C-alpha positions as CSV (number, residue, x, y, z in Angstrom):
1,M,-15.0,-3.2,25.4
2,T,-12.0,-1.4,25.8
3,Q,-10.2,-1.8,22.6
4,F,-11.4,-1.2,18.8
5,D,-9.2,-1.9,16.0
6,F,-9.8,0.9,13.3
7,G,-7.4,-0.8,10.7
8,R,-4.4,0.9,8.9
9,S,-4.1,4.1,7.5
10,K,-1.4,6.2,6.6
11,V,-0.3,9.3,8.7
12,G,-1.6,13.1,7.8
13,S,-4.3,10.9,5.1
14,G,-8.2,11.2,5.6
15,Q,-9.0,8.0,7.1
16,A,-6.5,8.9,10.1
17,S,-8.1,12.4,10.6
18,W,-11.6,10.8,10.8
19,K,-10.3,7.8,13.1
20,K,-8.6,10.7,15.2
21,S,-12.2,12.4,15.4
22,F,-13.4,9.3,17.2
23,G,-10.4,9.3,20.0
24,F,-8.2,7.0,17.8
25,E,-4.5,7.0,19.0
26,G,-2.4,5.6,16.4
27,K,0.3,3.5,16.7
28,P,3.2,2.6,14.4
29,L,3.4,-0.6,12.7
30,V,6.6,-2.3,12.2
31,Y,7.1,-4.0,8.8
32,H,10.1,-6.3,8.0
33,G,11.2,-6.9,4.2
34,W,13.8,-8.9,2.6
35,S,15.1,-8.9,-1.1
36,P,18.0,-10.8,-2.5
37,D,20.1,-7.4,-3.0
38,G,18.8,-5.6,-0.1
39,A,16.9,-2.8,-1.8
40,L,13.8,-1.8,-0.5
41,R,10.8,-1.7,-2.4
42,D,9.2,1.6,-3.7
43,I,5.7,1.1,-2.1
44,N,4.7,4.7,-1.3
45,P,1.2,5.1,-3.3
46,N,2.8,9.2,-3.3
47,S,5.7,8.4,-5.0
48,A,6.0,9.8,-8.8
49,Q,7.7,6.4,-9.7
50,Y,4.9,4.6,-8.4
51,Q,2.4,6.7,-10.1
52,Q,4.2,6.2,-13.3
53,R,3.7,1.9,-12.8
54,I,0.4,2.2,-12.1
55,A,-0.2,4.7,-15.2
56,L,1.5,1.9,-17.5
57,W,-0.6,-0.6,-15.8
58,K,-3.7,1.2,-16.8
59,K,-2.5,1.3,-20.5
60,L,-1.7,-2.4,-21.0
61,P,-4.8,-4.3,-23.0
62,L,-6.9,-6.4,-21.0
63,P,-5.4,-9.7,-21.8
64,V,-2.1,-8.5,-21.0
65,A,-3.3,-7.4,-17.7
66,N,-5.0,-10.5,-16.9
67,L,-1.9,-12.7,-18.1
68,L,0.6,-10.5,-16.1
69,G,-2.1,-9.9,-13.1
70,P,-1.8,-13.3,-11.1
71,W,2.0,-13.6,-11.7
72,I,2.6,-10.0,-10.3
73,S,0.2,-10.6,-7.2
74,R,2.1,-13.6,-6.0
75,G,4.8,-10.7,-4.9
76,L,2.8,-8.2,-3.5
77,G,2.1,-7.9,0.2
């Protein structure tokens, strides 16, 4: 075997450092996205707005989160 896929990790993360210790050479992945208005989604977990959304989600009552979760998850990924 000459190659092994270590999976994705963010540049500068602990996972990336661990993988580099095994000789991993990172290759940037290209993602393409589309939205009707052309706006980019904020998907950076280090972003303040992203963290605010997570904090808001954690405060939702469980029945509300269970109702909205499947609907929201269809638009992720």
